[in-house]
N, C-alpha and C positions, 0 to 999 in steps of 0.2 A: 630457547624453544625453537624448532624446526619452522622454516617458512611452508605456509600452506601453499599446497600445489592443487592444481586444478586439472582434472581429468575429462574425458569425453563423456563421463557420467555424471558431471557435476553440473548442478543448476544454480545460478547465482542471480539474485534479484538486483535491479538496477537502481532501487529506490536510494542507494547510499551514495550515487554519483552525484547528488543534490546537496549532500550534506558538509557543509563546510569545515570538516575536521580534518585535522593534518594525519591523524593517525586513528584507528581505531582500536580501543582497548578492550583487551580480554580480561572478563570477571571471574571466570571459573570454568572448570569442566565439567559436564553434565554427566548423567549416570552411565551414558554409551561412550564417552570419552571424547565428545566432541567440543572444541572451544565455544564458549558462548561470549559474546560481547555485549556492551550497554551504549546504547544510542540516546540522546536526548533530541526530541523533535519539540521544535518550539511553534506554539500557536501564533497566528497570526490574526489577532482579533479583529473588529471590524474596521477600526481606525486605519490599521495598517493595510487592511485590505483595500480601502477606499483610497487612502493614499497612492497605494501602488497603482489602482486602476488609473486614478487621476494624472499619475505621472507618464503612465503609458501612453493615456490620451494626448497629453501635452506633447509628449515626445513624438508622436504619430503626426499630430498637426504641424509641429515645426518641420518634420520631414517633408510634408506637404507643402508647406510654405516654400521651403528651400527648392524644392522639385519645382515648383509652378514657377518661382524666381527665375531659375535656370532655363526654364524653357522659355520665359519672356525675354531673357536676354539674349538667348539664341536666335531668336525669331527676329529680334531688332538689328543684331548685328552678328551675321554668322561667323565673322573672323575670329570672334572671342573664342570658339571651340577650337579654332584651328590654332590659336596661340597656346591654349593649356595642351592640345594634342602635342605640339612640338616640344613644349617643356616636359611633358612626360617621357616621350622619345628621348631625349636628351639625357635624363636621368638614367633611363634603361641602358643607354650606350656606355654610360660610365661603368656598369656592371658587366659589361661583355668582356670576354677577353679577344685576342687577335684573331680567333678563329669564329668568332662570333657566339660562343657558348656562354651561358650565365653563370658566372663565378659565385658559388654559395660560399658564404663563411660558415665554417662547422666548428663545432665546440671540441676542444682537444679531449681525446680520450683518456680516461681516469686509469691508474695504474694502481696495482695492489701495494706496490713499493711506497706510495705516495702517503703523506699524512691526509687523514679522513676529512679535515677540515679545507683540503685544497681540491677534493674531489667534487665532481658535479653534484648538484644538490638532489637528482633523481635516485634517491637510495631505495632500497627495498625495504618497505615499511613491514616490522613484525610486530605481533602482538605481544601486549604488556601484560602480565597478570597484577591484578589490582586485588582482588579479595577472592576467598573460596570459602563460602558458608552456607549455610541453610535458610530457609525461608523465614524461621525465627530471628536469626542475627540480620538479616537483611531487613527486618521490621525494626530493628533497634537502631539501625544505622542512621546518621543525621544526613538527610537529603542534601544534595548539591543547591537544588532549587525548591523551594518550597511555595512558588507563587503557582497561579492557574495558567501560567503561560507555557509550560514545559511538559512534555509526556516522556517519560523514561520507560523504555522498554529494553529488556534483555531479549537477545535472539542469536541465531547461527549465521554466518556469512555465506556460506556456501554448502549445499546438501546433495545428497541424491535425490531422485525424484519422490521416493517415497517420504523424504522428510522434510519437502518444501514449506509444510506448515509452520515449521520453525523460524523460516525467514520472514520478513515485511514485504507485502506486496503492494503496488500501486492502487489497486481495487480497493484495498482497506482505506487509504487515503482520500479516494473521491467518495466512499460511502460517509466516511466521518467528517468531510466537508458539509455534505448534504445534512446530516445530524446537527452540526453546529450553527448551520444556516436556518434549520426549521427546528429550533428547540423548541417552540411552544407545541409543536404537533407531538413530540415524544415524550413531554414533560409529565412524569408522576405515571408512566404506562409501565407494562410488564413486557419484557422482549425476550426473545429467543434468538441466539445466534448459532448458527451452524457451520461448522469448519472454522472455527475462530481463530487458530492456530496462536500466535502469542497472545492475542487477546487486544489488540489494539483498538478495534472496533467497538469492542464491548467497553472496554474503558471510557471510551469518549461518550457512547451511549449512557453510561452510568452518570455522566456529570449532569444529565438532566431526567433519566428515566428513574423510577422507584426500584425495580428489580431487573438484572439483566442474568438470563442464564447463558453463560459462555460455555460451548460445548465443542468437543472434537475428541480424537481417540490417540491413545497412547500415554502411559504415565509419564515418561520424562517430558512429553509436550505439554501435557496438563500442570505438571509442576512448574515449569517454564512459566507458563499462563499464570498460575497461582501468586509465582514471585512478582510478575509484573503488575497483578491487582494490588498486591501490597505496596509495590515501589509508588504507585500512584494514588495512595489514600487521601493524599492532601487535595486531590482532584475531585474524589467522588465523596469524601465525608463532608466537605462543603455544602453540598447538595442534598445529603442523606441517601444517595444512591448505593446500592447493594448489588456486587457481582457474585454469583454463585458458579464456580467451575465445576462442571459436572462432564462425564464421560457420555458421548453418545455417538454409537456406531450405526452408520445409515442401513448398513446392511442386515442389523439387529434390531431389538428392541430395547428399551433403555436398560441400562446395567443396575440391577438391584442387589448385587453381591456384597454383602455386609463388610466381606473382608477387602474390598477394593477402596481405594483411596478416595475415588471421585465418582461413587455410585449415588443412585436416588434413591430418596425414601419415597414412602407412599405419600407423605405430606407435600413432597416436591413436587411428583407428578401430579397432585390434584391441584396445586396451586398454579402449576404450568398451564393445565388446560382450564381453569376457572378464570384465571386472569390475562393469558397473554392476548396481545392484540397486534403484536408487531414480530415478525420474523425476519432476521438478516443473514445474509451469506454474501461474502466478500472474495471475488477472486477464487472461486473453487472449481471453476470449469476447464479443467485441462485433461480429463481421462474420461473417456466414454462411460464406462462401467460405473465410475462415481457419479458422473452427472445425471446417469440414469436412478442410482440409488437415492442421490437428493431429491428428484422431483418426486420418487414415490415416498421419501419421508415426509416431504411437504403435504402431499395428498394424504397420507395416514394421520399426521398431527393435526393438520387444519380441521379434517372432518371429525374431530374429536374435541375441539376447542368449543368452550360455551359462547364467545364472542365472536364477532366478525373481526376477521384480520386482514392486515397489509402486509405484503413481502416485498422486500427491497433486495434487490441483487446487483452487485456489480460484476463486469465482466472485461477481460482485456482479449482484443482481438489480437492473436498471435499468428503471424504469418512464418509458414515453413516450406520449404522444398521438399517434395517427396517423390519417392520413385514410383509410386503407384500412379500419380497424376503425371509425373514428369513435368511439373509446374509448380509455382509457388502458391499454396493452398491455406486455408485457415480452418482445418477440419474440425478442431475442439470447438470453435465458437459456431461453426456452422450446425454441429451436433446438438449445442447449447440450445440454438433458435429452433431447431426442430423438435427438441424436448418441450420448449416453451411453447410452441404451438400446439402440440398434443395436450399439454397441462390445460391450454385455454379452451380445447374443444372436447375434453374429458366430460361426458355427460354420467359417470357412474359416481353417484353421490349426491349430497343436498346443496352443493356449492357449484356456482359458476364464476370462473375466475376471467379477468381482463386485464391483459397486460398492456403498458405503455411505457416507452421510453422517455427518460427524463433527460431534457437537454441539459448539457454540463456548462451552463451560464451563470450559475451561482457561485459566490466568492470562493476563493481558494485560500484554506487556511493553514495549509502545508506546503512545503517548498517540495514539487516534483513536476513530472509532466503528464497532461493528460490525454495526451495523443492515443488513440486506439483505445480507450478507456470508454465503457458503456454502464450507465444506471438505468436499471429497470424497476417498475414499480407494478406491482400486481394486486388488485384489490379485488373483495370477493362479494357475491351476492347470493342469496339463497335462490335455489330453483323453485320456480312456481308449478 
């Protein structure tokens, strides 16, 4: 298979930088010819999280002790630092040439004529095809792991902007962390996820919730999402949670076309309006038009719900240099905050919304970086 190439139009998630896999394995080609990979994400349950936090605190304490000890020694005998400084300079002098330049030992370049085992270990990693099959075949396959500690997700690795939903993003992880931390809050509820992508957050939610409506657009994306639901039934079946993959275009109403694979029935829509108490959206705020459409969808759906609803939104602050400002800006995030403010101040309807940011101090159940990630909670109250 040809090597994957990246162009200026390619968007690549950084979530896999923290996956300790030597290579990513391709499992199939989707309907539009894109390579689809499968990655297994290990869940770090409470003990692991607490152990990690304890180890971190102990490490920080040791660093502080060493630093304090060094300062005390230095204050008692300033010659100690002079001695270490001289030793350090002697080591550096050994590495300098006659002209005072630092001599750096470089690895020998590998040549095509040499045996592969003698070349440098930095080889190009190419995807390997494991299986190509349908959803039914995936369901019958024996899973590599059948415990509650692993989430298996099919996804793409690099796409154009319009297909970013087929990748996995850090915003889904921080929202999944919060769900696992606050399991009692979501236990037994009915949930709607907007822009679910690969279905990662919906699958995590289904480990505690009763029903999760996992929604997005595009038959190929929804098929991938359905396959991921099947791959992780060992997680959701244990608690009785159900994930229903449905098409929901924010610019239109519910898809009721009986010919469509992921359309809504009247019973589905009635159940959604009668039972839903939680709405999720993970890292979908990267385009101003779509952000506007999302908040319009939130307003439209919540005003038709029978119960009061809580909305959870994760967002990443992405910084870019723009010609318009000739500076580094965060346009997509700023537009999200403006829309959030307008959503709170909207007086047209029967609900009043109040938004609050959730500080990311809760345990981390997945391996990723939380830098520039935010989690927002929006609660409703009836207007009097």
